[in-house]
C-alpha positions as CSV (number, residue, x, y, z in Angstrom):
1,M,-39.2,28.9,93.8
2,R,-41.8,26.5,95.0
3,H,-40.6,24.1,92.2
4,A,-37.2,24.2,93.0
5,S,-37.9,23.5,96.7
6,L,-40.0,20.4,95.6
7,I,-36.9,19.3,93.7
8,A,-34.8,19.5,96.1
9,L,-36.8,17.8,98.6
10,L,-37.0,14.8,96.1
11,S,-33.7,14.7,95.4
12,A,-32.6,14.5,99.5
13,S,-35.3,11.8,99.5
14,V,-33.6,9.8,97.0
15,A,-30.3,10.3,97.9
16,V,-31.2,8.9,101.4
17,A,-33.6,6.1,100.6
18,G,-30.6,3.6,100.3
19,C,-30.4,3.9,103.6
20,T,-31.6,1.0,106.0
21,V,-31.4,1.7,109.7
22,G,-31.6,-1.2,112.4
23,P,-29.0,-4.1,112.4
24,D,-28.5,-6.6,109.6
25,Y,-29.1,-10.1,110.7
26,S,-26.3,-12.6,110.8
27,R,-25.9,-16.1,112.7
28,P,-24.6,-15.4,116.3
29,A,-21.4,-17.5,117.4
30,T,-22.2,-20.4,119.5
31,A,-19.9,-23.0,120.9
32,L,-20.4,-26.5,119.6
33,S,-18.3,-29.1,120.6
34,A,-16.3,-31.0,117.4
35,R,-18.1,-34.6,118.0
36,F,-21.1,-35.6,120.4
37,V,-20.0,-37.5,123.4
38,N,-19.5,-41.5,122.2
39,G,-20.6,-40.0,118.6
40,D,-19.4,-39.9,115.3
41,A,-16.5,-37.7,114.0
42,A,-17.7,-37.1,110.7
43,A,-20.8,-35.1,109.6
44,I,-24.0,-36.6,107.9
45,G,-24.7,-33.9,105.4
46,Q,-28.2,-33.4,104.6
47,V,-30.7,-35.6,105.7
48,A,-33.9,-34.2,105.8
49,A,-35.1,-36.3,102.5
50,D,-33.9,-39.6,104.6
51,R,-36.4,-42.2,104.4
52,W,-34.9,-44.0,107.5
53,W,-38.6,-46.2,108.5
54,L,-37.8,-48.4,105.4
55,D,-34.6,-49.8,107.0
56,Y,-36.9,-51.8,109.4
57,G,-37.7,-53.8,106.6
58,D,-41.5,-53.9,107.4
59,S,-43.8,-53.2,104.6
60,M,-47.0,-52.1,106.4
61,L,-45.2,-49.5,108.4
62,S,-43.8,-48.1,105.0
63,D,-47.3,-48.1,103.5
64,L,-48.5,-46.3,106.5
65,V,-45.8,-43.6,106.6
66,T,-46.6,-43.0,102.7
67,R,-50.4,-42.9,103.2
68,G,-50.0,-40.5,106.2
69,L,-47.4,-38.2,104.9
70,D,-49.9,-36.2,102.7
71,Q,-52.9,-36.7,104.4
72,N,-52.1,-36.4,108.1
73,L,-54.0,-33.3,109.8
74,D,-51.3,-31.8,111.8
75,V,-49.2,-31.3,108.6
76,M,-52.1,-29.8,106.7
77,A,-52.6,-27.3,109.2
78,A,-49.0,-26.6,109.6
79,T,-48.9,-25.9,105.7
80,E,-51.8,-23.5,105.8
81,V,-49.3,-21.1,108.0
82,I,-46.9,-21.1,105.2
83,R,-49.5,-20.2,102.6
84,Q,-50.6,-17.5,105.5
85,A,-47.0,-16.6,105.7
86,R,-46.6,-16.1,102.2
87,A,-49.4,-14.2,101.8
88,N,-48.0,-11.6,104.5
89,L,-45.0,-11.4,102.3
90,R,-46.8,-10.5,99.4
91,A,-48.2,-7.3,101.0
92,T,-45.2,-6.1,102.2
93,G,-42.9,-3.9,100.0
94,I,-44.3,-1.6,97.0
95,N,-47.9,-3.2,98.1
96,A,-47.6,-1.6,101.6
97,Q,-45.7,1.5,100.1
98,A,-48.5,2.4,97.8
99,S,-52.0,3.2,98.3
100,G,-54.8,5.0,96.3
101,G,-58.3,4.7,95.4
102,I,-61.6,6.2,93.2
103,D,-64.4,7.9,94.7
104,A,-67.1,9.0,92.9
105,A,-70.6,11.0,93.6
106,G,-73.7,11.6,92.3
107,T,-76.0,14.3,93.8
108,E,-79.4,16.0,93.3
109,S,-80.5,19.1,95.2
110,G,-83.3,21.5,95.5
111,G,-84.6,24.0,97.7
112,T,-86.7,27.1,98.2
113,A,-83.9,29.1,96.3
114,I,-83.9,27.0,93.3
115,N,-86.6,26.5,91.1
116,G,-86.9,22.7,90.4
117,T,-83.8,20.2,91.1
118,V,-79.8,20.5,90.3
119,D,-77.9,17.1,89.3
120,G,-74.5,17.2,90.5
121,S,-71.8,14.7,90.1
122,S,-68.1,14.3,91.2
123,A,-65.0,11.8,91.0
124,E,-61.7,12.0,92.1
125,L,-58.7,9.5,91.3
126,G,-55.9,10.0,94.3
127,A,-52.7,7.9,94.7
128,A,-50.0,8.0,97.3
129,Y,-46.6,6.5,97.8
130,V,-44.4,6.3,100.6
131,I,-40.8,6.7,100.2
132,D,-38.8,4.3,102.2
133,I,-36.0,6.8,103.3
134,F,-34.8,4.8,106.1
135,G,-35.6,1.2,105.3
136,G,-38.7,0.5,107.4
137,Y,-40.6,-1.1,104.4
138,R,-37.4,-3.1,103.5
139,R,-37.0,-4.3,107.1
140,E,-40.8,-5.2,107.3
141,R,-40.1,-7.2,104.1
142,Q,-37.4,-9.0,105.5
143,A,-39.2,-10.0,108.7
144,A,-42.0,-11.5,106.5
145,E,-39.4,-13.5,104.5
146,A,-37.9,-15.0,107.7
147,N,-41.4,-15.9,108.9
148,V,-42.0,-18.0,105.7
149,V,-38.8,-19.7,106.8
150,A,-40.1,-20.2,110.0
151,A,-43.4,-21.8,108.9
152,Q,-41.8,-23.9,106.1
153,A,-39.3,-25.4,108.9
154,D,-42.2,-25.9,111.5
155,V,-44.1,-27.9,108.7
156,E,-41.0,-30.3,109.2
157,T,-40.9,-30.0,112.7
158,V,-44.8,-31.2,112.6
159,R,-43.7,-33.9,110.1
160,L,-41.0,-35.1,112.5
161,A,-43.4,-35.2,115.5
162,W,-46.0,-37.3,113.5
163,L,-43.2,-39.9,112.3
164,A,-42.1,-40.5,115.6
165,E,-46.0,-40.7,116.8
166,L,-46.7,-43.2,114.3
167,V,-43.6,-45.7,114.6
168,A,-44.4,-45.4,118.3
169,A,-47.7,-46.6,117.8
170,Y,-46.7,-49.1,115.4
171,S,-44.2,-50.7,117.2
172,D,-46.0,-50.7,120.4
173,A,-48.8,-52.3,118.5
174,R,-46.7,-55.3,117.3
175,Y,-45.2,-55.5,120.9
176,N,-49.0,-55.8,122.4
177,Q,-49.3,-58.3,119.6
178,A,-46.2,-60.5,120.8
179,A,-47.2,-60.3,124.2
180,L,-50.6,-61.7,123.4
181,E,-48.9,-64.6,121.6
182,L,-46.3,-65.2,124.6
183,T,-49.0,-64.9,127.1
184,R,-51.2,-67.8,124.9
185,Q,-48.2,-69.9,125.0
186,T,-48.0,-69.5,128.8
187,I,-51.7,-70.0,129.1
188,A,-51.1,-73.4,126.9
189,A,-48.1,-74.4,129.6
190,R,-50.1,-74.2,132.4
191,E,-52.9,-75.9,131.5
192,E,-50.6,-78.9,130.8
193,T,-49.6,-78.3,134.6
194,V,-52.9,-77.9,135.8
195,E,-53.8,-80.9,133.9
196,I,-50.5,-82.9,135.6
197,T,-51.5,-81.6,138.8
198,Q,-55.3,-82.6,138.7
199,G,-54.1,-86.1,137.6
200,Q,-51.6,-86.5,140.8
201,F,-54.4,-85.1,143.0
202,N,-56.7,-87.7,141.6
203,A,-53.9,-90.6,142.1
204,G,-53.3,-89.1,145.6
205,A,-50.0,-88.0,144.6
206,A,-50.8,-84.2,144.6
207,T,-52.9,-81.8,147.5
208,E,-55.6,-79.8,146.7
209,Y,-53.9,-76.7,147.7
210,E,-51.3,-77.5,144.9
211,V,-54.0,-78.0,142.2
212,A,-55.5,-74.6,143.4
213,Q,-52.0,-73.0,143.2
214,A,-51.6,-74.2,139.6
215,Q,-55.4,-73.1,138.7
216,A,-54.6,-69.8,140.1
217,L,-51.3,-69.1,138.1
218,L,-53.5,-70.1,134.8
219,A,-56.1,-67.6,135.8
220,T,-53.5,-65.1,136.1
221,A,-52.3,-65.6,132.6
222,R,-55.8,-65.4,131.2
223,A,-56.5,-62.0,132.8
224,N,-53.5,-60.5,131.3
225,L,-54.7,-61.1,127.6
226,P,-57.6,-58.3,127.7
227,Q,-55.3,-55.9,128.9
228,Y,-52.8,-56.3,125.8
229,A,-55.7,-56.7,123.6
230,A,-57.2,-53.5,125.0
231,L,-53.5,-51.8,124.3
232,F,-53.2,-53.3,120.9
233,D,-56.7,-51.8,119.9
234,A,-55.5,-48.3,121.5
235,N,-52.4,-48.4,119.3
236,V,-54.3,-49.1,116.2
237,Y,-56.9,-46.2,116.9
238,A,-53.8,-43.9,117.4
239,I,-52.4,-45.2,114.1
240,A,-56.3,-44.5,112.3
241,T,-56.0,-41.0,113.8
242,L,-52.4,-40.0,112.7
243,L,-53.7,-41.2,109.1
244,N,-56.5,-39.3,109.3
245,E,-58.4,-42.7,108.0
246,P,-61.0,-45.0,109.3
247,A,-60.0,-47.1,112.0
248,G,-62.0,-50.3,110.6
249,P,-59.4,-51.5,107.5
250,I,-56.4,-50.6,109.5
251,M,-57.6,-52.9,112.6
252,S,-58.3,-55.7,109.8
253,A,-54.7,-55.1,108.6
254,M,-53.0,-55.1,111.8
255,Q,-54.8,-58.3,113.2
256,R,-53.2,-60.5,110.8
257,G,-50.2,-60.0,112.6
258,A,-46.3,-59.5,111.8
259,A,-43.2,-59.6,113.8
260,Q,-42.2,-56.8,116.0
261,L,-40.1,-54.3,114.7
262,R,-36.3,-55.1,114.7
263,T,-33.6,-52.5,115.0
264,P,-31.8,-51.7,112.0
265,G,-28.2,-51.6,112.1
266,G,-26.0,-48.3,112.3
267,G,-27.3,-45.2,114.0
268,N,-25.1,-42.1,112.8
269,T,-25.3,-39.5,114.8
270,G,-23.2,-36.9,112.7
271,V,-21.5,-33.7,114.5
272,P,-23.4,-30.9,116.6
273,A,-23.3,-28.4,113.5
274,D,-25.1,-30.8,111.5
275,L,-28.3,-29.5,113.8
276,L,-28.0,-26.1,112.5
277,R,-29.0,-27.5,109.1
278,N,-30.9,-30.2,109.9
279,R,-33.1,-30.0,112.7
280,P,-36.1,-28.0,111.6
281,D,-36.9,-26.3,115.1
282,V,-33.4,-25.0,115.2
283,R,-33.8,-23.5,111.8
284,S,-37.1,-22.1,112.8
285,A,-36.0,-20.7,115.8
286,E,-33.2,-18.9,114.3
287,A,-36.1,-17.7,111.5
288,D,-37.9,-16.2,114.4
289,L,-34.5,-14.3,115.3
290,A,-33.8,-13.0,111.9
291,A,-37.4,-11.7,111.8
292,A,-37.0,-9.7,115.3
293,V,-33.6,-8.6,114.4
294,A,-35.6,-7.0,111.3
295,N,-38.2,-5.8,113.5
296,V,-35.8,-3.7,115.4
297,G,-35.0,-1.9,112.1
298,V,-38.8,-1.4,111.5
299,A,-39.1,0.3,114.7
300,E,-36.0,2.1,114.3
301,A,-37.3,3.6,111.1
302,D,-40.7,4.5,112.7
303,L,-38.1,7.4,114.7
304,Y,-37.4,9.2,111.8
305,P,-39.2,11.3,109.3
306,S,-41.4,9.8,106.3
307,L,-42.0,11.2,102.9
308,T,-45.4,10.7,101.2
309,L,-45.7,11.3,97.4
310,G,-49.2,12.2,96.8
311,G,-51.5,13.3,93.9
312,T,-55.1,13.6,92.8
313,V,-57.0,14.3,89.8
314,A,-60.7,15.1,89.9
315,R,-63.7,16.5,87.9
316,A,-66.6,18.1,89.7
317,S,-69.8,19.7,88.1
318,G,-67.8,19.9,84.7
319,A,-64.8,21.7,86.3
320,S,-61.3,19.6,86.4
321,S,-58.5,20.0,88.9
322,W,-55.4,18.4,90.1
323,S,-52.6,18.2,92.8
324,F,-49.5,16.9,93.2
325,G,-46.7,16.7,95.7
326,P,-44.8,15.6,98.7
327,A,-45.7,15.5,102.3
328,L,-43.3,15.2,105.1
329,S,-44.3,13.8,108.3
330,L,-42.1,14.2,111.6
331,P,-42.7,12.2,114.4
332,V,-42.1,15.0,117.4
333,F,-44.6,14.4,119.9
334,N,-44.9,10.9,120.0
335,Q,-40.9,10.0,120.3
336,G,-41.2,8.7,123.6
337,A,-43.5,6.0,122.5
338,L,-41.9,5.5,119.2
339,Q,-38.4,4.8,121.4
340,A,-40.2,2.6,123.8
341,N,-41.4,0.4,120.9
342,R,-38.1,0.2,119.7
343,D,-36.5,-0.8,123.1
344,A,-39.3,-3.2,123.2
345,A,-38.4,-4.7,119.9
346,V,-34.6,-5.1,120.8
347,S,-35.6,-7.0,123.9
348,L,-37.7,-9.4,121.7
349,A,-34.8,-9.9,119.4
350,K,-32.6,-10.7,122.5
351,Q,-35.6,-13.2,123.8
352,A,-35.5,-14.7,120.2
353,E,-31.6,-15.1,120.7
354,I,-31.6,-16.8,123.6
355,A,-34.9,-19.3,122.5
356,W,-32.4,-20.2,119.2
357,R,-29.6,-21.0,121.3
358,A,-31.8,-23.0,123.8
359,S,-33.1,-24.9,120.6
360,V,-29.4,-25.8,119.8
361,L,-28.6,-26.8,123.2
362,D,-32.0,-29.3,123.3
363,A,-31.2,-30.6,119.9
364,V,-27.5,-31.6,121.0
365,E,-29.2,-33.1,123.9
366,D,-31.7,-34.8,121.8
367,V,-29.0,-36.3,119.7
368,Q,-26.6,-37.5,122.7
369,V,-29.5,-39.0,124.9
370,G,-30.7,-40.9,121.4
371,A,-27.7,-42.2,120.8
372,S,-27.0,-43.5,124.6
373,N,-30.3,-45.1,124.7
374,L,-30.0,-46.9,121.5
375,A,-26.5,-48.2,122.4
376,R,-28.1,-49.4,126.1
377,Y,-31.2,-50.9,124.5
378,R,-29.6,-52.8,122.2
379,Q,-27.4,-54.6,124.8
380,R,-30.3,-54.8,127.2
381,A,-32.4,-56.5,124.1
382,S,-29.7,-58.9,123.2
383,A,-28.9,-60.0,126.8
384,L,-32.7,-60.5,127.5
385,R,-33.1,-62.6,124.6
386,A,-30.4,-64.8,125.4
387,A,-31.9,-64.9,128.9
388,V,-35.1,-66.0,127.3
389,D,-33.4,-68.8,125.6
390,D,-32.0,-69.9,129.0
391,Y,-35.4,-69.8,130.7
392,N,-37.2,-71.7,128.0
393,R,-34.7,-74.2,128.3
394,A,-35.0,-74.4,132.3
395,L,-39.0,-74.5,131.8
396,T,-38.8,-77.5,129.5
397,L,-36.7,-79.4,132.2
398,A,-38.8,-78.3,135.0
399,Q,-42.0,-79.6,133.3
400,E,-40.0,-82.8,132.3
401,N,-38.5,-83.6,135.8
402,Y,-42.1,-82.5,137.4
403,R,-43.8,-85.1,135.5
404,V,-41.7,-87.7,136.8
405,G,-41.9,-86.2,140.4
406,A,-38.3,-84.9,140.4
407,I,-39.1,-81.5,141.3
408,T,-42.1,-80.0,143.4
409,L,-44.8,-78.1,142.1
410,L,-43.3,-74.9,143.5
411,D,-40.2,-75.4,141.6
412,L,-42.0,-75.4,138.1
413,L,-44.3,-72.6,138.9
414,D,-41.5,-70.7,140.1
415,T,-39.6,-71.8,136.8
416,D,-42.9,-70.9,135.0
417,R,-43.2,-67.4,136.4
418,A,-39.9,-66.5,135.9
419,T,-39.8,-67.9,132.3
420,A,-43.2,-65.7,131.6
421,T,-41.8,-62.4,133.1
422,A,-38.5,-62.8,130.7
423,R,-40.5,-63.5,127.6
424,I,-42.3,-60.2,128.1
425,T,-39.6,-58.4,129.2
426,A,-37.7,-59.3,126.4
427,A,-40.1,-58.3,124.2
428,A,-40.8,-55.1,125.6
429,A,-36.8,-54.4,125.0
430,V,-36.9,-55.1,121.5
431,N,-39.8,-52.3,121.4
432,S,-37.7,-50.0,122.9
433,S,-34.6,-50.7,120.9
434,A,-36.6,-50.6,117.6
435,Q,-38.1,-47.1,118.9
436,A,-34.6,-45.9,120.2
437,W,-33.4,-46.2,116.7
438,A,-36.5,-44.1,115.1
439,Q,-36.0,-41.5,117.8
440,L,-32.1,-41.0,117.1
441,K,-33.2,-40.5,113.6
442,I,-35.7,-38.0,114.6
443,A,-33.2,-36.2,116.7
444,T,-30.7,-35.5,113.6
445,G,-33.5,-34.5,111.9
446,A,-33.6,-37.3,109.3
447,G,-36.8,-37.3,107.3
448,A,-38.1,-34.1,107.9
449,A,-38.4,-33.1,104.4
450,A,-39.7,-36.6,103.3
451,T,-43.1,-36.4,101.2
452,A,-45.4,-39.3,100.0
453,A,-44.0,-39.0,96.4
454,G,-40.6,-39.6,97.7
455,S,-41.8,-42.8,99.5
């Protein structure tokens, strides 16, 4: 009769073992526009492996990216999180359901009632297996699998952030080099103005005040050199940190100089639905949501009975014994706490859904802002370059007219100041436009899965 009860219990357990309580995950519906404001009407497909930085046509930038993709510390740290998540995954499923061990002991005893001593030994092998009746362990494994997906997406998010910082630091460095060169050109022109004004003063055709004005403007230009040099140095040190390399060799290479980054053509946005696939932060948030939904099932399963099959084989002092049978655990007196845990898990899942929806909205905003910035900064850079051409011509004419006395020194200095400002402003606009292109690429998720091997 006892065996019949055991068989009936096991049969019932097997019959319900396929039951998995709790909700199954499916991506929530979200209302996305068919296209971005002023964006493309066509999807851009998979862009994670897109090596968009090559489009700048700057060999040094391409080399820096290649060197840094595999050796920067941020990506290394994020990659370790993947290994941790995979280890946690291996601990789920059957590895969590099964337990057991071997116990052994040796003793030597004696006493007044015993003549001498008595040796004794014992050994016991025990094992237990929890039958996943209500799917709690299956849900636990689903959560662990989602955590691996989230960790993988987080690595890609870190990689995009790293690319953004590197391109910005490099572009800023080239801008500051350009500003240094433009300032040196301004200094050379103002030195000539001082020389002319000093000659006119010596000839009685200019006042000491005019000489002082010209010298003050020259000193102001010279004072700008250390500022741009310091900013350039800071950019190079930032690049070295991002590459996890010594700054000295990078500084030497950067000091050889190169033109500012120019904005590549194009700048496709794709459509909002692309972001669900291409943006790693959105995919990470969705994986967090999937894990939270699975954890609701874990908490739900805890509300129900659990069945454990256990057995032991033992030998002590020459005698052997064994035992085997099921153990049923009913959560009766802690139902309140378990229900509270389940309700908390439901709330966490709702929070995760809200976070996912927010990540989608943020991604859409990033692309729309990026596309707008790129279009506007391109226009600004183009207009300012044209303005610089006009200012350069005006300055040349002003210098010629001043030499022959056709205009006053004040007229020349005003033109000089305006020209110097226009040159620096145009260089800054070129820098902003180049970085806006990178920011749009990153906003679409391009380059998230790029590796040094593919560069």
